[in-house]
VOMI-652970 format. One record per residue: x negated, y, z of N, C-alpha, C in turn. Coordinates in steps of 0.1 Angstrom, whole numbers, padded with zeros to 4 digits, always signed. Example, Ala and Ser with C-alpha at 12.3 -4.5 7.8 and 13.67 -1.06 7.14 Angstrom:
BEGIN
-0132-0057+0078-0123-0045+0078-0132-0033+0078-0128-0022+0071-0137-0011+0071-0129+0000+0079
//
This chain:
BEGIN
-0009-0012+0000+0000+0000+0000-0009+0012+0000-0006+0022-0008-0013+0034-0008-0012+0042+0004-0021+0052+0006-0020+0060+0018-0007+0068+0019-0003+0073+0007+0010+0081+0007+0022+0072+0009+0021+0060+0004+0032+0050+0007+0032+0046+0022+0021+0045+0028+0020+0042+0042+0026+0053+0051+0023+0065+0047+0028+0077+0054+0043+0078+0052+0048+0075+0040+0062+0076+0038+0069+0065+0046+0063+0053+0047+0069+0043+0056+0069+0046+0070+0059+0054+0075+0058+0058+0089+0070+0068+0092+0072+0077+0083+0083+0086+0085+0097+0079+0085+0098+0069+0076+0111+0061+0076+0113+0053+0088+0102+0047+0093+0103+0039+0106+0107+0048+0117+0100+0060+0118+0103+0069+0129+0118+0073+0129+0123+0076+0117+0137+0081+0116+0147+0069+0119+0144+0058+0114+0154+0047+0115+0153+0040+0128+0142+0038+0134+0141+0031+0147+0137+0039+0159+0127+0047+0158+0122+0055+0170+0133+0065+0174+0138+0073+0165+0148+0083+0169+0160+0078+0176+0167+0068+0171+0179+0062+0179+0174+0056+0192+0163+0049+0192+0158+0043+0204+0155+0054+0215+0149+0065+0210+0146+0076+0220+0159+0082+0225+0168+0084+0216+0181+0089+0220+0188+0080+0231+0187+0067+0229+0193+0057+0238+0185+0058+0251+0172+0058+0251+0164+0059+0264+0167+0072+0271+0168+0083+0264+0169+0096+0271+0183+0098+0276+0193+0090+0272+0207+0091+0277+0215+0100+0269+0210+0105+0257+0218+0113+0248+0227+0105+0240+0224+0092+0238+0233+0083+0231+0237+0072+0240+0249+0072+0245+0254+0062+0255+0266+0055+0250+0271+0058+0238+0284+0051+0233+0282+0036+0232+0270+0031+0230+0267+0017+0227+0269+0009+0240+0269+0015+0252+0269+0007+0264+0281-0002+0266+0292+0003+0262+0305-0005+0264+0309-0013+0252+0301-0013+0242+0304-0021+0230+0300-0035+0232+0309-0045+0229+0306-0059+0231+0296-0064+0221+0288-0073+0226+0277-0080+0218+0266-0071+0214+0264-0059+0220+0253-0051+0216+0241-0054+0225+0244-0058+0237+0233-0061+0247+0224-0049+0249+0211-0050+0246+0202-0039+0248+0195-0035+0234+0202-0038+0223+0196-0035+0210+0192-0020+0208+0200-0010+0212+0195+0003+0211+0182+0007+0218+0181+0000+0230+0168+0002+0238+0157-0004+0230+0159-0016+0224+0149-0023+0217+0144-0015+0205+0152-0007+0199+0148+0001+0187+0136+0009+0190+0135+0015+0201+0123+0023+0204+0110+0014+0204+0111+0003+0210+0099-0006+0211+0095-0011+0197+0106-0015+0189+0103-0020+0176+0098-0009+0167+0104+0003+0168+0099+0014+0160+0085+0018+0163+0082+0018+0176+0068+0022+0180+0058+0011+0175+0062-0001+0176+0054-0012+0170+0051-0010+0156+0061-0007+0148+0060-0004+0134+0050+0008+0131+0051+0018+0139+0043+0030+0138+0028+0026+0140+0026+0017+0151+0012+0013+0154+0007+0004+0143+0015-0005+0137+0011-0013+0126+0007-0005+0114+0015+0005+0111+0012+0014+0099+0000+0023+0102-0001+0028+0114-0013+0036+0117-0026+0027+0117-0025+0015+0121-0036+0005+0120-0040+0003+0106-0030+0002+0097-0033+0001+0083-0040+0013+0077-0036+0025+0081-0043+0037+0076-0057+0037+0081-0059+0034+0094-0072+0035+0100-0081+0024+0094-0076+0013+0091-0084+0002+0085-0088+0006+0070-0079+0012+0063-0082+0017+0050-0093+0028+0050-0093+0035+0061-0104+0045+0062-0117+0040+0066-0118+0027+0068-0131+0020+0071-0133+0016+0085-0125+0019+0094-0127+0016+0108-0119+0003+0111-0125-0008+0107-0118-0021+0108-0114-0025+0122-0124-0024+0131-0121-0028+0145-0110-0020+0151-0110-0007+0150-0099+0001+0155-0086-0002+0148-0086-0004+0135-0074-0007+0128-0068-0020+0133-0076-0030+0136-0071-0043+0141-0066-0041+0155-0072-0033+0163-0067-0030+0177-0053-0024+0176-0052-0014+0168-0039-0007+0166-0028-0017+0161-0032-0026+0152-0023-0035+0147-0019-0045+0158-0028-0049+0166-0025-0059+0177-0016-0052+0187-0018-0039+0190-0009-0032+0199+0005-0031+0192+0006-0029+0179+0019-0029+0172+0026-0042+0173+0018-0053+0172+0025-0066+0173+0030-0069+0188+0022-0064+0198+0027-0065+0212+0039-0057+0214+0040-0045+0208+0052-0037+0210+0064-0044+0202+0061-0050+0191+0072-0058+0184+0077-0069+0192+0068-0076+0199+0072-0087+0208+0081-0082+0220+0077-0071+0226+0085-0065+0236+0099-0061+0231+0099-0055+0219+0111-0051+0212+0120-0063+0209+0114-0074+0205+0122-0086+0202+0128-0092+0214+0121-0092+0225+0126-0097+0238+0137-0088+0243+0135-0075+0241+0144-0065+0246+0157-0065+0238+0158-0071+0227+0170-0072+0219+0181-0079+0228+0176-0089+0235+0185-0098+0243+0185-0096+0258+0173-0091+0263+0172-0089+0277+0160-0079+0279+0164-0067+0285+0153-0057+0288+0150-0058+0302+0138-0060+0306+0134-0061+0320+0139-0048+0327+0143-0050+0340+0148-0038+0347+0138-0026+0347+0125-0030+0348+0115-0019+0349+0114-0011+0336+0118-0017+0325+0118-0010+0312+0131-0003+0308+0141-0005+0316+0154+0001+0314+0153+0016+0318+0160+0025+0311+0160+0039+0316+0167+0040+0329+0164+0051+0336+0170+0053+0349+0185+0055+0349+0190+0062+0339+0205+0063+0338+0212+0050+0336+0205+0040+0329+0211+0027+0327+0211+0019+0340+0200+0020+0347+0199+0012+0360+0209+0018+0370+0211+0031+0370+0221+0037+0380+0235+0033+0376+0237+0031+0363+0251+0027+0359+0254+0013+0363+0244+0004+0363+0245-0010+0366+0249-0012+0381+0245-0002+0390+0247-0004+0404+0262-0003+0408
//
């Protein structure tokens, strides 16, 4: 993928995943809480989006010649994707936003 294509993908990932995830974590988007079968998916969007950003950033860094740093960023992206995948079905209480934990009490 070209550098310009990678940058365009980073913008798309940020808009599609990170923005709604951030809105869910910040408490600005709470309509999803009472929807059946949603579980924690909006919270997982932030982790999945951040993982995608790290993967794409690792790709850019590796293309620039810093292979070790690029691989480290890609590994961090994969770890964030793993957290996001788990968070789709169950988000650990320590990773839930404060407003959500208070609502559960």
